[in-house]
ROFI-297410 format. One record per residue (C-alpha): x, y, z. Coordinates in steps of 0.02 Angstrom, whole numbers, padded with zeros to 5 digits, always signed. Last residue first. Layout:
XYZ
...
//
This chain:
+00361-01746-01605
+00523-01644-01600
+00430-01483-01636
+00466-01388-01796
+00575-01232-01777
+00488-01071-01825
+00578-00964-01952
+00671-00801-01921
+00736-00667-02039
+00886-00552-02044
+00958-00410-02147
+01115-00333-02072
+01186-00164-02122
+01343-00069-02168
+01488+00004-02072
+01415+00082-01914
+01272-00042-01930
+01096-00017-01997
+00968-00148-01949
+00850-00242-02064
+00698-00346-02018
+00611-00514-02025
+00486-00613-01926
+00398-00781-01950
+00466-00792-02126
+00367-00854-02277
+00266-00703-02332
+00387-00563-02285
+00534-00659-02357
+00439-00688-02519
+00399-00502-02534
+00580-00464-02489
+00636-00557-02645
+00499-00499-02763
+00579-00341-02832
+00644-00417-02993
+00591-00450-03173
+00452-00322-03170
+00309-00345-03296
+00180-00402-03168
+00221-00256-03052
+00320-00279-02893
+00244-00223-02727
+00375-00146-02615
+00468-00192-02455
+00614-00078-02421
+00797-00125-02407
+00908-00022-02291
+01046+00084-02365
+01210+00064-02267
+01296-00050-02394
+01441-00148-02316
+01354-00316-02306
+01275-00430-02175
+01159-00580-02193
+01079-00651-02037
+00973-00811-02026
+00879-00858-01868
+00802-01029-01835
+00687-01018-01685
+00694-01088-01507
+00881-01078-01533
+00978-01118-01692
+01079-00974-01764
+01131-00964-01948
+01260-00836-02006
+01304-00768-02178
+01429-00627-02199
+01465-00525-02356
+01635-00492-02430
+01663-00315-02489
+01587-00215-02633
+01405-00248-02594
+01262-00189-02709
+01201-00343-02807
+01285-00466-02688
+01174-00410-02544
+01013-00428-02643
+01065-00602-02701
+01109-00650-02522
+00932-00606-02465
+00847-00703-02605
+00958-00857-02591
+00938-00865-02402
+00748-00858-02423
+00741-01000-02548
+00868-01109-02459
+00779-01088-02291
+00608-01133-02361
+00670-01289-02453
+00784-01348-02313
+00657-01342-02173
+00621-01529-02176
+00808-01560-02165
+00815-01501-01983
+00924-01637-01909
+01051-01505-01846
+01191-01571-01958
+01069-01579-02105
+01018-01400-02073
+01200-01345-02075
+01232-01438-02238
+01080-01360-02323
+01132-01186-02269
+01305-01209-02343
+01231-01270-02509
+01109-01124-02521
+01246-00997-02483
+01354-01071-02620
+01216-01046-02746
+01187-00867-02689
+01375-00826-02696
+01403-00887-02876
+01368-00715-02948
+01506-00642-02841
+01511-00535-02682
+01632-00650-02591
+01553-00751-02453
+01602-00761-02268
+01529-00901-02162
+01453-00934-01989
+01354-01080-01917
+01299-01069-01734
+01209-01201-01630
+01368-01300-01594
+01446-01142-01523
+01312-01139-01386
+01206-00983-01378
+01204-00887-01216
+01094-00915-01064
+01143-00754-00977
+01011-00702-00849
+00986-00513-00852
+00917-00414-00704
+00862-00231-00718
+00818-00125-00565
+00761+00055-00557
+00735+00134-00386
+00662+00301-00332
+00749+00394-00193
+00743+00406-00003
+00725+00223+00045
+00768+00148+00214
+00618+00217+00307
+00555+00040+00333
+00686-00086+00275
+00755-00114+00101
+00831-00288+00083
+00662-00345+00019
+00699-00262-00147
+00836-00388-00183
+00725-00533-00136
+00590-00472-00255
+00714-00459-00397
+00776-00636-00363
+00598-00703-00362
+00571-00631-00535
+00737-00699-00599
+00720-00876-00534
+00875-00927-00434
+01012-01010-00537
+01030-01197-00521
+01184-01306-00502
+01253-01230-00341
+01092-01242-00245
+00930-01145-00248
+00945-01072-00072
+01129-01031-00093
+01085-00908-00233
+00982-00802-00111
+01129-00789+00009
+01246-00735-00131
+01124-00604-00192
+01100-00535-00016
+01287-00528+00015
+01314-00429-00145
+01173-00310-00101
+01244-00283+00074
+01413-00243-00006
+01330-00120-00124
+01239-00037+00022
+01400-00012+00118
+01478+00058-00040
+01339+00185-00067
+01328+00253+00110
+01207+00196+00244
+01063+00257+00353
+01016+00414+00255
+01002+00307+00100
+01109+00224-00034
+01100+00046-00104
+00934+00034-00195
+00914+00220-00229
+01084+00215-00314
+01013+00140-00473
+01021-00043-00523
+01099-00166-00647
+01109-00349-00595
+01197-00473-00708
+01151-00656-00686
+01265-00802-00732
+01196-00962-00807
+01308-00955-00960
+01469-00861-00929
+01479-00673-00967
+01666-00637-00981
+01717-00455-00978
+01752-00316-01103
+01789-00143-01032
+01735+00026-01099
+01807+00197-01064
+01725+00368-01065
+01814+00532-01096
+01770+00696-01014
+01739+00871-01084
+01559+00883-01026
+01483+00866-00853
+01312+00820-00925
+01327+00633-00904
+01416+00587-00744
+01605+00560-00744
+01683+00388-00767
+01683+00245-00642
+01792+00125-00743
+01720-00050-00719
+01766-00176-00587
+01619-00293-00573
+01551-00322-00398
+01554-00509-00368
+01425-00636-00315
+01471-00820-00297
+01322-00938-00298
+01390-01074-00413
+01301-01002-00564
+01385-00834-00547
+01299-00676-00485
+01372-00521-00569
+01346-00354-00481
+01344-00191-00579
+01446-00037-00530
+01357+00117-00463
+01344+00251-00600
+01466+00392-00637
+01461+00365-00826
+01502+00182-00856
+01544+00080-01010
+01520-00109-01016
+01557-00242-01149
+01489-00416-01115
+01556-00581-01182
+01480-00751-01212
+01539-00743-01394
+01372-00803-01461
+01266-00722-01327
+01343-00550-01355
+01294-00431-01215
+01310-00242-01233
+01317-00134-01076
+01275+00049-01044
+01281+00122-00868
+01213+00296-00839
+01225+00439-00715
+01132+00601-00745
+01158+00787-00751
+01054+00926-00825
+01121+01083-00739
+01188+01171-00894
+01037+01133-00999
+00961+01015-01129
+01109+01037-01248
+01228+00981-01111
+01125+00823-01086
+01134+00786-01274
+01323+00802-01274
+01338+00681-01129
+01221+00560-01215
+01334+00568-01368
+01486+00520-01262
+01388+00384-01174
+01343+00303-01340
+01523+00316-01398
+01583+00223-01243
+01457+00085-01275
+01511+00056-01455
+01387+00118-01586
+01260-00001-01663
+01163+00140-01747
+01004+00075-01665
+01091+00094-01497
+01111+00279-01532
+00925+00298-01563
+00881+00201-01406
+01002+00305-01303
+00927+00467-01370
+00752+00409-01324
+00813+00367-01149
+00897+00537-01133
+00738+00626-01186
+00629+00525-01068
+00748+00553-00923
+00741+00740-00953
+00551+00734-00941
+00557+00625-00785
+00679+00744-00701
+00566+00891-00742
+00415+00799-00671
+00511+00770-00510
+00631+00642-00439
+00801+00726-00435
+00962+00701-00536
+00934+00586-00684
+00972+00402-00652
+01017+00276-00786
+01009+00091-00830
+01043+00017-01001
+01065-00161-01065
+01102-00177-01251
+01062-00345-01330
+01155-00451-01457
+01071-00573-01576
+01188-00516-01716
+01104-00347-01735
+01046-00263-01574
+00895-00288-01461
+00871-00145-01336
+00841-00173-01150
+00799-00018-01048
+00806+00054-00874
+00754+00222-00801
+00774+00331-00648
+00728+00516-00659
+00572+00517-00553
+00384+00513-00553
+00272+00444-00417
+00306+00583-00292
+00159+00579-00171
+00164+00389-00157
+00351+00399-00125
+00519+00381-00214
+00442+00277-00352
+00485+00091-00366
+00534+00011-00533
+00571-00173-00560
+00644-00275-00703
+00667-00451-00771
+00763-00514-00923
+00813-00680-01002
+00961-00692-01122
+01013-00804-01267
+00898-00736-01401
+00811-00575-01359
+00643-00574-01272
+00598-00390-01260
+00541-00309-01098
+00364-00242-01085
+00296-00067-01057
+00471+00004-01057
+00485+00160-00948
+00447+00339-01001
+00268+00296-01048
+00230+00232-00874
+00312+00381-00790
+00210+00503-00892
+00050+00404-00862
+00082+00402-00675
+00120+00588-00672
-00035+00628-00773
-00142+00523-00656
-00065+00607-00503
-00101+00777-00580
-00281+00727-00615
-00302+00662-00438
-00232+00823-00366
-00356+00924-00470
-00498+00813-00411
-00439+00829-00231
-00429+01018-00248
-00609+01031-00306
-00665+00908-00172
-00581+01015-00039
-00664+01172-00107
-00833+01085-00105
-00809+01017+00072
-00756+01185+00143
-00903+01274+00062
-01032+01142+00108
-00978+01137+00290
-00980+01326+00304
-01150+01340+00221
-01221+01203+00333
-01162+01298+00487
-01240+01458+00422
-01404+01365+00392
-01391+01300+00570
-01410+01479+00631
-01591+01478+00572
-01629+01327+00678
-01640+01142+00635
-01781+01043+00714
-01770+00952+00879
-01775+00763+00858
-01929+00650+00850
-01954+00684+00665
-01778+00627+00627
-01649+00751+00569
-01580+00765+00393
-01436+00854+00305
-01440+00845+00114
-01277+00886+00025
-01265+00947-00155
-01147+00934-00302
-01012+01018-00407
-01081+01194-00422
-00960+01297-00524
-00803+01404-00521
-00706+01374-00361
-00814+01235-00296
-00997+01249-00249
-01084+01114-00148
-01269+01158-00135
-01347+01135+00038
-01520+01059+00062
-01568+01065+00245
-01693+00945+00324
-01783+00950+00492
-01861+01121+00474
-02038+01054+00470
-02076+00882+00401
-01960+00734+00391
-01910+00691+00212
-02013+00600+00082
-01978+00460-00040
-02081+00403-00189
-02041+00551-00301
-01854+00529-00305
-01705+00594-00206
-01653+00745-00312
-01808+00785-00416
-01918+00752-00266
-01806+00872-00166
-01816+01019-00288
-02001+01063-00274
-02002+01066-00085
-01832+01153-00089
-01896+01302-00189
-02050+01322-00077
-01948+01315+00084
-01997+01165+00193
-01832+01078+00155
-01734+01220+00231
-01613+01310+00117
-01424+01314+00096
-01355+01458-00011
-01284+01419-00185
-01433+01502-00275
-01386+01408-00434
-01408+01243-00344
-01582+01293-00287
-01630+01351-00462
-01563+01192-00543
-01664+01088-00420
-01823+01182-00464
-01800+01160-00650
-01731+01287-00774
-01610+01162-00848
-01656+00988-00785
-01530+00917-00662
-01512+00732-00702
-01516+00628-00544
-01429+00462-00519
-01434+00357-00360
-01618+00383-00325
-01665+00310-00156
-01777+00157-00171
-01636+00031-00151
-01495+00129-00074
-01344+00046-00151
-01216+00182-00111
-01174+00097+00056
-01214+00154+00232
-01399+00129+00204
-01543+00250+00219
-01717+00175+00221
-01747+00214+00405
-01712+00399+00371
-01835+00430+00230
-01992+00429+00338
-02089+00274+00388
-02149+00330+00559
-01979+00346+00641
-01983+00184+00740
-01839+00168+00861
-01654+00126+00872
-01586+00149+00696
-01399+00176+00703
-01344+00353+00657
-01333+00394+00473
-01211+00406+00327
-01229+00420+00141
-01102+00426+00000
-01081+00472-00183
-01259+00486-00245
-01233+00539-00425
-01282+00708-00494
-01296+00732-00683
-01277+00901-00769
-01321+00881-00953
-01189+00871-01090
-01019+00950-01100
-00905+00992-00957
-00804+01153-00969
-00625+01123-00915
-00555+01253-00797
-00498+01133-00662
-00575+00961-00673
-00762+00936-00690
-00833+00788-00591
-00913+00658-00702
-01040+00634-00631
-01076+00781-00519
-01080+00745-00334
-01221+00700-00215
-01193+00682-00027
-01334+00615+00082
-01330+00647+00269
-01414+00571+00421
-01452+00613+00603
-01382+00787+00590
-01257+00899+00679
-01168+00787+00801
-01233+00622+00734
-01171+00628+00597
-01092+00792+00542
-00906+00757+00557
-00921+00578+00496
-01011+00629+00337
-00897+00775+00294
-00741+00672+00329
-00807+00532+00220
-00830+00654+00077
-00652+00719+00101
-00575+00545+00116
-00668+00483-00039
-00606+00627-00147
-00422+00613-00105
-00321+00712+00020
-00430+00720+00174
-00369+00815+00327
-00467+00970+00273
-00632+00884+00310
-00579+00846+00487
-00518+01022+00513
-00681+01088+00443
-00780+00982+00565
-00678+01035+00717
-00693+01219+00678
-00878+01206+00633
-00913+01113+00796
-00817+01237+00901
-00908+01383+00820
-01076+01298+00840
-01046+01263+01024
-00989+01442+01051
-01150+01505+00974
-01246+01410+01105
-01375+01270+01115
-01311+01143+00990
-01444+01011+00982
-01420+00845+01071
-01378+00689+00971
-01446+00525+01046
-01323+00382+01014
-01357+00304+01185
-01515+00370+01267
-01493+00527+01367
-01451+00520+01553
-01578+00531+01694
-01526+00624+01852
-01705+00656+01912
-01677+00844+01918
-01610+00838+01742
-01774+00770+01675
-01730+00676+01518
-01735+00737+01338
-01795+00600+01220
-01977+00653+01208
-01934+00830+01156
-02064+00950+01225
-01972+00975+01389
-01823+01038+01291
-01917+01189+01232
-01869+01225+01054
-01724+01345+01025
-01777+01515+00959
-01807+01580+01136
-01624+01580+01176
-01577+01465+01322
-01557+01555+01486
-01377+01579+01544
-01317+01471+01686
-01243+01583+01820
-01065+01646+01835
-01086+01771+01694
-01223+01859+01793
-01342+01940+01673
-01333+02129+01647
-01499+02200+01591
-01598+02097+01717
-01481+02148+01857
-01337+02051+01926
-01314+02027+02116
-01148+02108+02156
-00985+02041+02091
-00925+02206+02018
-00966+02290+02183
-00836+02191+02279
-00838+02020+02361
-00993+01918+02317
-00917+01795+02192
-00757+01786+02293
-00850+01692+02428
-00882+01546+02314
-01054+01512+02241
-01185+01378+02284
-01294+01494+02383
-01244+01673+02367
-01088+01727+02461
-00976+01614+02562
-01071+01614+02726
-01162+01452+02693
-01300+01537+02599
-01482+01571+02629
-01582+01604+02472
-01584+01779+02405
-01711+01904+02466
-01821+01956+02324
-01767+02043+02166
-01925+02036+02060
-02076+01936+02001
-02007+01762+01985
-01940+01760+02159
-01754+01739+02176
-01646+01579+02182
-01564+01617+02018
-01606+01456+01924
-01777+01430+01999
-01824+01610+01964
-01759+01593+01787
-01868+01440+01762
-02016+01531+01836
-01988+01674+01717
-01979+01553+01570
-02143+01474+01622
-02218+01646+01632
-02161+01683+01454
-02018+01802+01416
-01905+01673+01335
-02002+01530+01264
-02077+01395+01373
-02041+01244+01479
-01854+01253+01506
-01792+01112+01616
-01686+01185+01752
-01496+01210+01747
-01432+01161+01920
-01366+01306+02025
-01483+01290+02173
-01438+01105+02192
-01257+01148+02229
-01240+01107+02412
-01258+00921+02393
-01222+00853+02221
-01312+00895+02063
-01382+00750+01962
-01272+00716+01810
-01280+00834+01666
-01383+00813+01506
-01264+00840+01362
-01244+01008+01279
-01153+00983+01117
-00973+01003+01057
-00946+00944+00878
-00758+00939+00889
-00696+01028+01046
-00594+00877+01101
-00567+00805+01274
-00733+00856+01350
-00744+00790+01527
-00835+00626+01545
-00996+00598+01637
-01038+00434+01720
-01064+00262+01647
-01042+00218+01465
-01191+00113+01411
-01166+00134+01228
-00991+00184+01171
-01006+00294+01020
-00858+00290+00897
-00949+00207+00753
-01095+00327+00771
-00985+00457+00693
-00913+00624+00748
-00924+00571+00929
-01043+00671+01037
-00979+00816+01137
-00980+00882+01313
-01020+01048+01394
-01064+01022+01575
-01195+01117+01674
-01163+01119+01860
-01110+01299+01868
-01002+01324+02021
//
């Protein structure tokens, strides 16, 4: 039996176990190398692979072959004595039959160790190669050169598989470094274009290479001050150039344009390396460095420099083919990773713009929200939530779910969300909003379906009106800790067409919390929707018990607790969650009147406002409030034909609302010096903290807010 053993080095020095005793059988073909075998046992000493001391065809080589075959160096002498089982050290079947006869020079025996090709340096010249006959093992971390074509093929296969496992840019570059060090080279430097071109875009400006990553085997001996001892495992390399601008027509540009890897001692590479790594650094002499351009699908995107120490065997001509394969697979992987990164960025930006960037702060209600994508590889989906301020200090709460979680679902979701915001601005009833959303979904396509729940909360009346289109029902958590699933008409999903939607009006007591969610929170492969809803209700009730009966749990913490009910592998869809804490507005903080559209209406409005401010101990605001109320009421009286409404709300701000039956919204304009009017809204804009106008289904509301002075 052949005593040579084919083993492998780990793909990185991190996996090497110094001081491991005894040989180990190869468990993985990655980076297979010839390792010095253990001393031959009794009866097989004639088959041990000898130390080669000269090129093929030399006398030393002939002597080595003679020692390996057991025949005289000059011809076919009498074979060495055997034990009766054929030639020495071989089984009996090796000598049975003519096809197992003693091989000739033209037909080497496949059962014997093959001589090493003459292009590989003599192992006796390398100071680190031990004498096999003495049973010495190589030093820990010492990479052995690949001696056979099969070794190279196995190494390239394992290395390319490792590179292909990477998804993002860093994983691919790391895979290249770990696959080549120390199996193929002692160190590697990977340069990439900065910035990396994406797809078909044509980068502008000069080509700049940035050192992306380096890797090397641990330093264990003096290497005479060459580049290798200075290499670090981090991008901060000290003397090594981190940035390199490729000069058009320069030596480095010519090497990169040629695409093929070259040895460092080639004329083109000798001129290109100082431009790449800097003038003050050198590389080991001879064929111990390979410069390999990294070419993607359409252009060169970087370069890789493979290095071996001066005390290691040099690269061979076949190693250029290995470097070309590594560079090609790495460059194509980097190209795809950049494209994938761009697509992921676009998906994230699309999802971010489809959802509210921040939630509003309407009067009488506090809001919190969460969104979780279906998976890291599918960061866009059709779930959305929204909170839309409405006239009269009301707020619309919306949550919806478009079928699927793809880019198409996200695009449809964006259109439906925009439609819902437009319809909410018209102050339509919830059932009418769902009806128009259903029509919009049918216009988008026959298979565009979604579920949606639309609710309007009135903090003054402490009531909430809800309409549902095939969505899971909301859960209301009361102040005492009781959680109930609200009974709302289920309705048909949006996009079905030809269905009617119903709305229900329910109490919304102060301190209660309404939770709107999508089915990804309560439905999975492990449970149905109603089982998940019951678990959600129990989770809310248990969380409320922790804060006591007199205090509601904090909204942000409540949202986190709800999401914690999802176990590993328990989520198949994206999740949208919207929580609303009803604070309401106390009746004592509201003043409401109806005024006939007469000339005396502004004066009466001033008197009513002064009385309300006096009741609230806010007399210091009387002058500003009377002036602004008079201006807004005067504009309403000028065009209204029905009684107008005046309402004052005291919260953290003082809000005044004036409603009339004229749908035209007022516009701010600059009055000329000769104009008798046109200055009312100008005064409102200057004195009020905020102001605005909202169109209603039967008229409009003009409102403004003033800051409330502190008690001190």
